[in-house]
C-alpha positions, 0 to 999 in steps of 0.5 A, a space after each residue: 708220121 714218123 715212118 714218113 719222117 724217116 722216109 724223108 729223112 733217107 730220101 734226102 740222105 741217099 742224096 747227100 743233103 744230110 745238113 738241111 734234112 736233119 733241120 727239117 726233119 728235127 721240124 718236122 717230128 714237132 707237128 702234130 698229125 691228125 687225131 685218129 681217135 675222138 678223144 685226141 681233137 685237141 692238144 694241150 698247151 703248155 700256156 694258160 688256156 681258155 675253158 669254155 665252160 667259163 666263157 659260158 658263165 662269164 657271158 650269162 653273167 655279163 651280157 647286156 642283152 641277157 640283163 636286158 631281158 631280165 629286166 624286160 621280165 621283171 617290168 611284166 611282173 611289176 605290170 600284172 598286180 596294178 592291172 588287178 587293183 582297183 582304180 585310186 578313189 577320187 577326192 574333191 572338195 569346193 565351196 559355194 558362196 563368197 569368192 574367198 576360198 571355202 568361205 559361205 554366205 550366212 543365211 543363204 541355204 544354197 551356200 555349202 562347203 562340201 567333200 566328195 569322195 568316189 571310187 570307180 568299181 569294174 564289173 565283176 571278173 574284169 580285174 581278174 582278166 585283166 591280171 591273167 592276161 598281165 600274168 602270161 605277158 610276164 610268162 611270156 617274158 620269162 621264155 623270152 630271158 630264158 630264150 635270150 640266155 639260151 642263144 647267149 650260151 649257143 653263140 659262145 660255143 659257137 665262136 669258142 668252137 670257131 675260135 678252135 678251130 682257127 688256131 688249130 688251122 693256123 698252128 698246122 699251117 704255120 708248121 706246114 708252112 716251115 716244112 714246105 720252106 725246107 722242102 723248097 730249100 731241098 729243091 733249089 739245093 738239089 738244082 744248084 749240084 744237077 739233081 733237080 729242076 728249076 721246075 720244082 724249086 718255083 713250084 714249091 715257092 709257089 705252095 709256100 705263098 699259098 700257104 702266106 695266102 691261106 694264113 692271111 685269111 686265117 688269122 683274119 678269121 680268128 681274130 674275127 672269132 676272138 672278136 666275137 667271143 670278147 663281145 659276148 662277154 661284154 669286153 673290149 674286143 681286142 681284148 687278149 684271149 688264151 688259147 682254147 683248152 682241149 674238148 672232147 667231141 660230143 657223143 650224137 646219138 639222138 635220132 631227128 624224131 627225139 629232137 623234134 619232140 624235145 623241140 615241141 616240149 622246151 623250145 622258148 619260142 614255142 613257150 613264149 607263143 603258147 602264152 601269147 595265145 592263152 593271153 589273147 583269150 583272156 583278151 577275147 573274154 575281156 573284151 566281151 566283157 566290155 558289154 558289162 557295166 562299170 560301177 562307180 559309187 560316191 559320198 558326198 558331205 555338205 556343210 551349210 551355215 546355220 542349217 543341218 549338215 547334208 550326207 549323200 551317196 552316188 551311184 553311177 552306171 556307164 551305158 554301153 550305147 556306142 556298142 556298135 563302135 566300140 565294145 563289138 570291136 573290141 571284140 573283133 580286134 581281140 579275137 583277130 590278135 587271138 587268131 594271129 597269136 595261133 597263126 605264129 603259133 603255127 609258123 614257129 612250129 613249122 620254122 621250128 622244125 626246118 631250123 632242127 631238120 638243119 642242124 641235125 643234117 649238118 651235125 651228122 655230115 660233119 660227124 661223119 666227115 670229121 670220122 672219114 678225115 681222121 679214120 680213113 682219108 688222113 692216114 691213107 694220105 700220109 701212106 700216099 706220101 710215104 709211097 710218094 717219097 720212096 718213089 722219088 728217091 729212086 726216079 719214079 715219081 716227078 717232084 711235082 707229084 710228090 709235093 702234090 701229096 704232101 699238100 694233101 697231107 697238110 689240107 686234110 689235117 686242116 680239114 679235120 679240125 674244120 668239120 669237127 668245129 662245124 659237128 660241135 657248132 651245129 650241136 651248139 645251134 641245137 642246144 636252144 631249140 630243144 632245151 638239152 645240151 648235146 655238146 658233152 
């Protein structure tokens, strides 16, 4: 870039326009070119900056979606001891005799006051199966909570990298606009002294207007990324947000087969489906146990006037006489539920493989493109622009060709940051699927 600026300075100095060129060169010297090394992905600024790790910590502690998932998990946990417990015993009391409550008729042996306590007892093993079903439901709820945490962390990273890109793109484009305005002024000065064409002035002005158009879009997209970050942090979308802090691009060496294996082991969706399959297996066993009878036990005490007290014990048992429409259909229902859970697991496995492949291809393509921009395209286009300015200086190249080369350099620099952001975002989208941090 310094060589390029010296060439611009020499070019304009030779045209006797030293004053505007000095101002232009001073402005241009403040422009940071696209970094060649990955460690220079972001330039530090003098003011306060927002750190990605701080944003993730704040989101994990404040995001309402995570809190909602945590409460659902706690609710499922509280369900487990309930279904493992016996039904509440029943206490009843009554009398037979006078209309007055608990008043008996003396001399009538059929008159009495009575108390009864009864307890329903499910067939042995029923409560254990109900508890196992509820326990698997609680485990599935925990993985739902874990999925929410991972997804929020991933969303924060993606929004952060978008915010980083738009911040850099706006910064570069605003400096580009200033440089083009200087170039347009130079073209106008050349035209006034008869050393340039009026068409060159118009072309430079059109290019400035094109940059204004880009800035409008970039600012809107940057505001959207900032609002997205604030939303994930459970803040007002209009809350101010400092510029993003520098970060080092990730070193990504994982193979596709490695990611597939990690996904099969760590994907929360698969873990939830595994728990649902286990729970449905227990549900089938529970439905079959419905053919076994449940019991009820009751103890009764009767107080009769002028006669001995009476005590009684009753044992009851239900008879599944309607098994064709109840127990049998219950087994069929539970069996279909199990098959559905298994098919859901297969579907999740297929979609997981696609998501991993999609993000892997996006990450590798963006990584290769960002390397190509930083190591080849930007340096080469800068050399091409320097050569164009030298040719324009001696009258071997027209102004439009030089302007085109100038704009290309600026566009390539913005494209570098775009591909860098896309690379990091693709890795961030992979992380919740494979359960491994890839962006560092």
